[in-house]
Steps between C-alpha positions, in 0.01 A plus 500: 500500500151580620217421258185714515177427315249778446169326428250727325218511249556694178148641483535857388841653552493598866605161633781473243615857572519457877666159462763653272554787745552256788732289285705811411522610864614154612762490225630843606509396867651154461664497156611154389441359849130460413327350199157662459246333270150627415239235416142541382355222715166507317678411175620171653303175499174410333265752342160575648229764491686675779809537280285694254388724785860616554526607134163673525576666834527861376204486259280335764588760762421780256176362356363236739665508843218285639602222258859501624371488857288197413797317339717588800252361750434187293872427472534529877242226550600244235731224620656473152667838553666395825812285530445138596595410860861387517587652163802725503470833319 
């Protein structure tokens, strides 16, 4: 059996919808030969300010897109958001 993980972020419906569509297509193509699991990777691990940003994704884009851009760029620069060298993910 082939195991497939669809890693996504459940931020507003679109990511969940496309993940479910891909999961359904893979199940139709491969049947029981493939196990397809969807995981919200931002819901795993410790909580941080960036976890809150995923829950606030849609409201921030509607009302303050500049704020989401700032959080995005800050998270790209902080070493705490990156895996440690040698750590398996």
